[in-house]
C-alpha angles and dihedrals in degrees: 000000000000119000092254091046093053091048091051093047090053092048103038105018130268091264090067096057130066131184101162117131095246093054094045091049092050090056099041095100143357124234095293107139092216091058089049089051091050091049091054091049093048092246103109102126128195123021132177126291091214144345124231123197109199120192100199140027094255089059091052089051093050091047092056092046091054092047092053091048091053096039093240122152115243125215121184113219128196117166097323098240096129114125103201102060097261093140099038102119123222119237114295095010127152110237115208106204106198100187094105086066094073110133134116101232098186139007111192109194094182096053093030103232140115127212112211138172113255097240096061113119115246098236092047090050094049092047091051096051089039090059087059092050101262143103133195089212093228110130112162116178086248094054091127091044102044139068131231090245090050090057090056095043093053097036090239132199126210130215092255095047095120089071105026102029135238125290092276088057093047099043110091098172143341147192121231140173113230124219088262090059093251117139119229125190126196109196122224114259129157090237138333141186103213102128128288115349106263089190087071091063090072100036102096095000093122094212094301096113099035143308121284110224105171133023132195112211132189117247130211126195111255109271117267094212140017129197125194126202142154137193135197123225133185093236139019087241091060090050090050090050090055089051091051092050092051095049101040094068096047108269113141113191111184090236128027110163126170118196128196121231095267094053093041090055092045098048106024106032093131095055110025135058111269094236098040133098116231130220114197118199128188119180121188138170134069110010096242092050092049092050092051094043095049090051091050092050090052092048095050092044091054092048089053092051100265127145124210115260100179133239097292098087090051091047091050091050092051091050096046103028096112097040110102133150117264123245087246089063089064100034091053086060095046090252135121130211133182146159128234116195116197134159141209142170119275094258090058105033098090091054091047091053095045097045099042094048088050092048092050093044090053095050116108112269097008111137101175135016124180143152149204138188116237109159119051136188135175088255100043149315144240129254117214106205122198125195133180121197139182105199119206113241098023090210085074094048093118093058091048091048094051091046090055091051092046092052092049094048093044090052091047094053092044090054093050100256134131117254095227132033101176117335092077131222105284114158096308098064098029095100090059100048097086091053092052097044095042112172090009095061095082088056091057091045092050091048089055090048092051097049099034107026092166092052093227100131108098095321113205095029123105100334124053095211112105104175 
């Protein structure tokens, strides 16, 4: 056993610590396609020294204290579904696998919240509160492949966020272990004015400022009614305009997704014109609200030039929304594919879409680039870009992949957008964070230095400062 493994086994018990080859391999990377490519090419560096599986917060605290004493990097690990390398551990790191902490500790039906351990899988959590008649309303595509703590750590967004909010809106409180090993608890309250929100330190921190161990999430009664609709537009810009018109006056459909012509043809060929751009709308909640909201969506779509396309496209999306090809599907064919989700205000979103699609399409090896909007606000929306590439030669696929990303992020910043809407920064976007934050970046760096002076918490992710 490694020195840190022996220390953890003595402190927590041998059953909490694993150093076998299979466990280390399973925690060597998250679902970042570049790491999978490197693994196939025999170039995946690093890897954990050992994996610890705590069952309570006090064990997480002791784990971090021991890691600090031994000078070992610490990487928190949920279900490994991140796609930007945020949980890809550096060489010799200690991986803290939180999935044994998977219990709902409290469900408060009067105050409408649930307190849950951070390692609980998203689908298990939603099924448990659903059995009691509630939902959090957080449905990321990775819901069956992600943990509640991972949602907080990456500042995640779910597919119904336009109605229910993103994770920062849904998180009422949390418990976390700091890099010092101290435990902090932020109690659930509907709202407070007691200085800056300390909860925000951990939302999106990606394990660099501590490890989230418990989360308190809002609950909503299961919706009484649901309405499905879709509309076809001549351009993606017209579909985005319809979305803007719906949201600016206060309507909040659970789903409002605008697809460009490429993605409409790819995903809705059986139910939409081949040259059209589809807008999918799903309203849910009290029956009277759903009726009024669905009518408003239809009215605004018509005013923006849309034509009704029925409920079938929306039903198809609901059925297939979490079905996507694996990275292996592309790698087996010497191809790469990825998604880049950015966001901008309404006055900039058309330029973001146009320039990023053009930037991706012009990158070496890219054979298709497309986009859709999936999370809307009164002030703006996101665009979820998809690109597929076949680099020649495939031995240089990493360089081509990084060039495509660089072109997309440069175009996003030049058009006034943010380089990440909900997948976080990880290791892939980290070189671009300082440029986006500008004069605010030193503040984030100083915060990291203050809380983690040794730079051992997930080094290489999010913040470039390492001690």
